[in-house]
N, C-alpha and C positions, 0 to 999 in steps of 0.2 A: 737524522738525514746523512746519506752519503756526501765523500767529497766532490764528486762529480756534479750531485745535485746542486749542492752549494755554490759551485760555480758557476750554473746554469743559472740558477735565482738570480746572485749578482749580478749576471749580463744581463738578465731580463730587466732589473732592477735600474742598471745604469742606460740599457734602451729606452725605458720609459720615461726618464727624466731628460735625456736627451730630446726625445719626441716632443715634451712636452714643452720643454724649453726651447728648443726650435721654434713653436707654434707662438710662442711669448716674443721671438724676434722679429720686430716690424721689419720689410722689408719685400722685395719682387722675391726672391729666392725661397723666401719662407710663405707668401701668395702659393708661388707653383709647388712646393712640397705639401700644401695642405690638402691639396688638389686631390693628390695620390695619395694622401695620408687617410682621408675620410673614406677612400673607398676599400681603402685595405683594414681598417679600424674599427669595430664597435667600443663603446664606452666600456662592456663588458671585459673586453679585453685584458684591460690592464686590473693586475693583481691587486693593487693597494686600492681600498677604495676612496683615498685623499685624490687619488692619480686618476681615477671616475670623474670624480669632481670637477678638478681641473681641466681636463679633457673634454667635458661635456660644455663646461662655461666657452671655453676657449673655440668650440666651435659653433658656439651660437654666436658670439662676437663676430668670428670670422664671416658667417654665413649673411649677418646683419653687415656686413663690411664697416664695422667698428672698427678702431683701431685696437689691436690685442698685443698687449707688453704687462709685466709685473702693476703698473700703476692702473691700469684700466679693471684688470682682472680682480685686482683687489678691492675697486670698488663697486663690481657685482659682486663679487664673494660677499662682500660686507653687506650691502643689499638682500640677497641673500642669507645671510646669518651663518656661512660655512665659511668664512675666512678662517677664525680658529681650528675650525676639523680638518683644514688643509695644511696648518703648521704655521699661518702667519704670512706677513708680507716681506719677511726676511725669506723664506721658504722658496716663495715666488722668485725672487733676483736669485736665490741659489741655484733653482733649476736654468736660469738663461746663464750662469756661468758654467754651467755642465755640460753645457754642447761643445762637443769639440768641433764640429762643423754644421751650419743649417745644411749644408748641401747635399749632407749625409742622412738625412732626416729618415727617407724614405726606406734607406735600409735600416735604419733603427727602426721601423715600424715594422718591417719584415721578422725580426727576433719576436717583439711581442705578439705577434700574430702567430708564430711559432709555436711560442710558449703557451699561449691561449688554449692552440688547437690539442697540445699534449696533456693538457687539464682537462678538455672536455672529455678525450679519448679517455682518460683516466678513469673518469667519475662515469662514462657509460659503461666500461669495463666492470669496473666494481658493482655498477647496477644488473647488471648481465649475470655475475658469477652469485652474488644475492639470489639472484630468481632462481637460476639452476639449481644451490642450494637446498633452497627451501620447499622443494619436494611440489609446490602449489602449480596449477594448471598442466596443457600439454607440453610436451618438450617442444613442440615444433612451433608453438605460438613462443615459449620463450625464446627460440631462436630469433625466429622473426621478428618479435620487440628488439633483441639485441640488436640483431642487423639496422632495425630502424633507428635505435638513437645511438649509433654509430654514426650512420648517412647523416644526422641532424647536427651530429658533431662536427663535421666534415664541411655539412654544406651550412651552418651558423644561418639557416634562411635565408639565405642569400640566392639561393636556388631562382626564385620570382622575379629577380632582378635580373635572368641571365636572359640573351639575346634569343628569339626563335632559333631553331635548326634551321638550316640552309641546305634546300634541295637543290638538285643537278637544274631542274628547270628554271629556277630563279637564277641559281649562279649564272646562267650562260646567258640570261635577259639581260644581266646589268652590265654597265659600258664602263670598261676599265678605266680606271680614273688616272691621268696623266701625272707624272710625279711631278712635285713640287721641286723643280729644279733651280740648283744654286749657279752649275754650271751647264747649258742646255745640250742635252743628249749624251753628257759625260758624268756629271754628280749631281745627285738630288740630295736633298735635306736627308740627315741622320746616315748619309752613307759612310763606309769607311774603306780605304785604300790604304794598302799597306804596299811598296816599293821595295824590293831589294836589290843588291847587287855587292860586288865586291868594294874592296878599299879603294876609293879614287875613282871609282866609274861614272860617277858624276850624277846617283842618284839626289842626292840633295841638290843641288843645281836643277834637277830637273824638278824637281816639287817646290822648288823655289820659282822659278820660270812660271808654272801652274799658276800657284799665288799671284806673282807679279802682273802677270797678263788678265788674269781674273779683276784686278785690282782694280786695272788700266780698262775694263769694258771689252777685252780681246779674247777670243777662244784660243785656248790650249794649242790645239792642233793647225787651225785653220785659219786664213785671213780674214776674220769675221767680227764684225762688233755684236758685243752681248751686254747685258745688262753690268754694270759695274758691281762688285762684289766686295763686301766687308771683309776685310782677312786680318789674320792673327799669325803671326811668326815665332813659336815657341823653340828656340835653337840651346839646344844645351851643349852643341860639341864646338862650337865656333865662338871667339870673342868678336866682340864688332868691328874692328879694325880689319879681322879674317874675312868676315863678309861683306863690308864696305864696299872694295870694288867690283863685284859681280852685280849687289843692288844698284848700286850705280850706275853700271853699265847696261842692265834691263829696265833701270827707269828710264836713262836717256833713249833707250830703243824703243819704250812705250810714246815716249814726248814726239819721236822721229815720225811715227806711225800715226800722228796725229791723235792721240789716246794720252793726255799726261794723266798720271796718277793724280788723283784727290789725295793728299795726306793723311786726311783724317780715315778714308779707309783702309787703311793697311796700319798697323802696328805690329811694332817689332819688340821681342822679349829674348835677350841674350842671357843666359844662367849659366855658361861655362864657371865663372869665379865664384857665383854665387852657391854654384850646384844645387839638385834636385833630386829627391827622395820620394817618389809618389807612394810608398809604403806607410810616411809618413804623416798622418792626419793634418800636422801643420803647414805641411808641404803643397798636400791636396787642397786644403783652404787657401793657401798663396794664390795657385794657378787660379782656383776657382774666381777667386775675388779681381784677377787679372782679366780673367774672362768676363763676368758680369760687368767690367767696367768698359771693355772692348766692344762686347757683344757683338763677336762674328758671326759672318754665314761658313765660314771655310777658315779653320783650323791646319796650319801644319808643324808639326809636332817631329821630335823625334835627335838623335836617333832612338832606337828602343831599348836598347839596352843601356843607356845612360840615364833612363828614365828612373831608375831604383839603385841602390847602393847596398841596399840587403838581400841577403838569400842570394841561392844559385839561381842565375840566371838559365840554367837549363831545366830548374825543379817546376814542376806544374803548381803549388803552391804559389809560387814568387809569381807565376803568368794568372793566376786568377788573382791576386791581389792587386798587378799592375792595371789589367781587364776592368777590374771594377773603377779604379782610380780614371781610365779614363771615359767608363760611362758615366761616371759621376760628372767629369768636365763636359763630356756633350749633353748631357741634362741640362747643368747648368746653363750653357750655351742656347739651348731651346731647339736645339739640333741641328747644329752646324755638320755641314759635310768636314769629315777629319781625312788629312792626308799625314801619313806615318812612315817615316825612314826606318828602315831596319836591316841589319846587316847579315848577309847569308854565309853557311860554311866555306875555309876555304878549299881552292881547287885541288883538286886529285890529278897528278900528272896522266895525260893524255885520256883525261873525260870532261866532259861539257860541266862546269860547277853548277852543283847544286844550288837552284837560288830559294830556297824555304827557306824563312826566318829562323837563322839559329835561336834555340830556346824549346820550351815544351811544343809540342804538337798542337795544345788548344790555340796556338795561333795560326795555324790551318786554315782552322773553322769560323775563325771569329770575323775576321772582315768580310764584307761583299763582296771585293776584289782585290786579286792581290796579284802582283805583276813583278817582275826582276828583271833588269837592264842586264843583257849578255849579250859578248862583242860575238858579231858574225864573225863566220869563217869563211864569207866568201870574199872573192877575187877583189884588191882594190879597200876592203873594208877599215883596212888599219888606217890611209890615207884619209878618208871619209870621217873616220870614229866612227863609225857605222857600229851601230847596238841594234839587238833583235829584243822587242819589247814581249817576253815570254810570261806565258800565264803560268802560275802553281798552285792556285785553285779555282774551280770553275766559278764562272761568274753566275750571280743569281739573277740579275736579266742584261738584256742586251743593251750595250752601251757603245759609242762610236770611238774605240779605241784605233792609235797606230798598229800598223804591222812592223815598223822599224823608226829608229831614229838616230838621225846622224849629227856630228857637229856642224854648228855656226854662230854666226855673228850678226847684229848683236846678242842674240839669243842664243846662249848655249846651245839648243839643240833645234835641228829641224825635225819635225815628223813626216813620214815618207808611208804612202800607201800604195799597195800596187792596183793596175788593170791588168787581170790577167796575170800572165809569168813574163809580163816584161822586164826587160833589166834594170839593176838601179844606175841612175843617172848618175855620170860621171863627174869629179869635180870642175869642169871647165865648163857644164850645164847651170844655166840659172835656174831660179825656179820655177820661171814665166815660161822658158823653153822646155821645160821637164813636163809641165803642164800640157803645152798644146802638142809635144809629142808624145802623151797618153803615158808617159813614165810614172808619174804622181796622178793620185786622185785629184781634180779638180777641189778647189779649196772654196767655194761659193757655200754657203750655209746663212743662218740664222742670219737676221739685219734688226736694226733698233725696232722698225714696225711689229716684226713677225712676234717678238717677246715682248711686247709694251713701252720698249723703252722711253 
């Protein structure tokens, strides 16, 4: 066995023990992981026979909705006469201790599936070579049989469970599904929005404003009520004392609009002093536990470059690791919308600032939505703190975004939307006057009855 093969075998063994350990760990996260694991793995995908036995029994226990832990597994294996075959009760407890984090069990299952596929392909290849060298039968028949065996290795008999092909007439006859909104018209479940800008450009305040208004049951851009949203802030750049003045001001703003925030709907996690590195399993597990307890529907996190302290931030592999960690956190939340703060490159004299995120180009393709805050060049823009809301990636679906934002109080930002080419309202106009004059779009939007409040 070569050194590379030995490393792959060791990784497969660790992954198998982690998956089985996760299945032997009771909890909501383990239950959710089980549903995805059984869609990926068959019993035969495990290389070691004892792992096949444990997986088979774990699937039986969980399918019956029985408790699945080392104690119940020991009892079931004793009943079947297989306890000694798997290494005894001590090995079952060892499996649980081998789990870096339950939340990544699906990722470990992918390692097992990949290794299993390689073994099946290898076996099919050996059979094809043996048949070709034997000289028996027609060459065309040997080739066809080899193709069929490779296809069987790929599909593992799963083709019978595939959904039927979708034809054009069926597709056009389907009624489009309404997104599962977190913020109506703006963000749905599983959506990812990255907001970029320069240092001190107000992007973190904007994300906090979206969060605070959502928790209060207020639309982020418009004077309208929505269903209050359960939110979690994960701040890795500011201390509690640095964040408190703005949080207090926005909380008072919500209260003054008749929408006081239910404290239980907003959880704040400040990690500047502690630090966080999502490349480390322990830190991923820490945030996963916090998310599991908070149960948010909206997560605000960032800035991006401070979420890992290892690797080159411009390196593609570092970006992949960080993306994988963020996907794990989204999965743990059950599909919370995620708002991510990121920095853009330094401005070049004489040119408009590039608003794409610093780092790997992978970030340009990863989120559903990507926008940057860019100071406007229009006359009077500096007095109004006027910024353009500039997309740096094509949106995957239509949403209700502002075109510009200007400074406000008590909310740090006020959205501006145009009617035609009307001029920007000056600082002497109230919002109500600007609406009546047609300078900003009417703020009427969803109300409680329309969204089921």
